[in-house]
C-alpha positions in Angstrom: -7.9 6.7 -12.9 -4.9 7.5 -15.1 -4.9 9.8 -17.6 -4.2 7.6 -21.3 -3.6 9.2 -25.1 -7.2 7.4 -26.0 -8.7 9.6 -22.9 -7.1 12.9 -24.2 -8.3 12.1 -27.7 -11.9 11.2 -26.7 -12.2 14.1 -24.8 -10.8 16.8 -27.3 -13.3 15.3 -29.6 -16.0 15.3 -27.1 -15.4 19.1 -26.7 -15.0 19.7 -30.2 -18.3 18.1 -31.3 -20.2 20.1 -28.4 -18.9 23.1 -29.4 -19.3 22.6 -33.0 -23.0 21.7 -32.4 -23.6 24.9 -30.2 -22.2 27.2 -33.0 -24.2 25.2 -35.5 -27.7 25.8 -33.8 -26.7 29.6 -32.9 -25.6 30.8 -36.3 -27.7 32.7 -38.3 -26.5 32.0 -41.5 -26.8 28.6 -43.4 -23.6 27.8 -45.0 -21.7 28.3 -41.7 -24.6 26.0 -39.8 -23.9 23.4 -42.7 -20.2 23.7 -41.9 -20.7 23.1 -38.2 -22.8 20.4 -38.7 -20.3 18.8 -40.7 -17.6 19.0 -38.5 -20.0 17.5 -35.7 -20.5 14.5 -37.9 -16.6 14.1 -38.5 -16.1 14.3 -34.7 -18.7 11.8 -34.0 -17.3 9.1 -36.6 -14.0 9.7 -34.7 -15.6 9.4 -31.2 -16.9 5.7 -32.5 -13.5 5.1 -34.4 -11.7 5.7 -31.1 -14.2 3.6 -29.0 -13.6 0.7 -31.6 -10.0 1.0 -31.6 -10.0 0.9 -27.6 -11.8 -2.4 -27.6 -9.7 -3.8 -30.1 -6.4 -2.5 -28.6 -7.6 -4.2 -25.2 -9.0 -7.6 -26.6 -5.0 -7.8 -28.6 -3.5 -7.0 -25.5 -5.0 -9.7 -23.3 -4.5 -12.1 -25.8 -0.8 -11.3 -26.4 -0.1 -11.4 -22.5 -1.9 -14.8 -22.1 -0.3 -16.2 -25.0 3.5 -14.3 -23.7 2.9 -15.8 -20.3 2.4 -19.5 -21.5 5.5 -19.2 -23.9 7.8 -17.8 -21.2 6.4 -20.7 -19.1 7.2 -23.4 -21.2 10.5 -22.2 -22.3 11.5 -21.8 -18.2 10.3 -25.3 -17.5 12.1 -26.8 -20.9 15.3 -25.2 -20.1 15.0 -26.8 -16.4 14.4 -30.2 -17.8 17.2 -30.0 -20.4 19.3 -29.3 -17.4 18.0 -31.8 -15.4 19.9 -34.7 -13.8 16.7 -36.8 -12.6 13.0 -35.7 -13.2 10.1 -37.0 -11.4 6.5 -36.7 -11.9 4.0 -35.7 -9.2 0.7 -35.7 -8.4 -0.1 -37.4 -11.4 1.7 -35.2 -13.7 0.4 -32.1 -12.3 3.8 -31.2 -10.9 7.2 -32.3 -11.6 10.4 -32.7 -9.4 13.2 -31.7 -11.3 16.9 -32.2 -9.7 19.8 -30.5 -11.4 23.3 -29.3 -9.5 22.3 -30.2 -6.2 18.9 -28.7 -5.8 15.6 -29.8 -6.4 13.0 -27.7 -8.2 9.3 -28.8 -7.6 7.1 -27.1 -10.5 3.5 -27.2 -10.2 0.3 -25.1 -10.9 -2.0 -23.4 -8.2 -4.1 -20.6 -7.4 -4.2 -19.3 -10.6 -0.1 -19.2 -11.0 2.8 -21.4 -12.0 5.1 -21.8 -8.8 8.6 -23.3 -8.1 9.8 -24.5 -4.9 13.4 -25.1 -4.6 14.6 -27.6 -1.7 17.6 -30.2 -1.4 17.7 -33.6 -2.6 15.9 -36.1 -0.4 13.7 -33.4 0.9 10.0 -33.1 1.1 8.4 -32.9 -2.8 5.3 -31.3 -2.2 3.6 -29.0 -4.7 2.9 -26.0 -2.0 5.0 -23.1 -0.6 6.7 -22.1 -3.8 7.4 -18.8 -5.5 5.4 -17.5 -8.4 6.7 -17.9 -11.8 4.1 -16.9 -14.1 0.3 -16.7 -14.2 -1.0 -20.0 -15.6 -4.4 -21.7 -15.2 -2.9 -25.4 -15.6 0.0 -27.6 -16.1 0.7 -31.1 -17.0 3.8 -33.3 -17.6 4.1 -36.6 -19.3 6.7 -38.9 -20.4 6.7 -40.5 -23.8 9.5 -42.6 -24.9 12.4 -40.5 -22.9 10.4 -37.0 -24.0 8.7 -35.1 -21.5 5.4 -33.5 -23.1 4.8 -30.3 -21.1 1.5 -28.7 -21.2 1.0 -25.0 -20.0 -2.7 -23.2 -20.1 -3.7 -19.8 -19.8 -7.4 -18.7 -20.3 -8.6 -20.4 -23.1 -5.3 -21.0 -24.7 -2.7 -23.8 -23.7 0.7 -24.4 -25.2 2.4 -27.7 -25.5 6.1 -29.0 -26.1 8.3 -32.1 -26.2 11.4 -31.7 -24.3 14.5 -34.5 -24.1 15.8 -34.6 -20.3 19.5 -33.6 -20.3 
């Protein structure tokens, strides 16, 4: 378990709450007890705020990572298509063989990731055995009047772009 800022703040507030509560019940002066109870109330409110903020931060971070992954994947594939000499759609549009500069890159989605397999022209064009590019749950290619539509999905979100070859 790693030590994070939220863990440190939570621990400090918890200790502060416990000490203030202990002092509130052991003191003999009513004004001092009320002051300690006010500190307890403040610390409990701050503990709740830290808990809510940590949850919100983790949801924002997860959403950002998913959207960044799909955007980076779309950008990578669109740059490959723009530099392509020849494009062949494979497996009903779930993969593509992109030929440029004497190599063929087969880009496909499987096992929760976007993969790329490089081969020579005329080599085997299969969607397996590639290197992981990024996390993705789905990939679709389609061609519409000289434009390639690329859809990359990651979790519940997906990104779409239209790219002209070459």
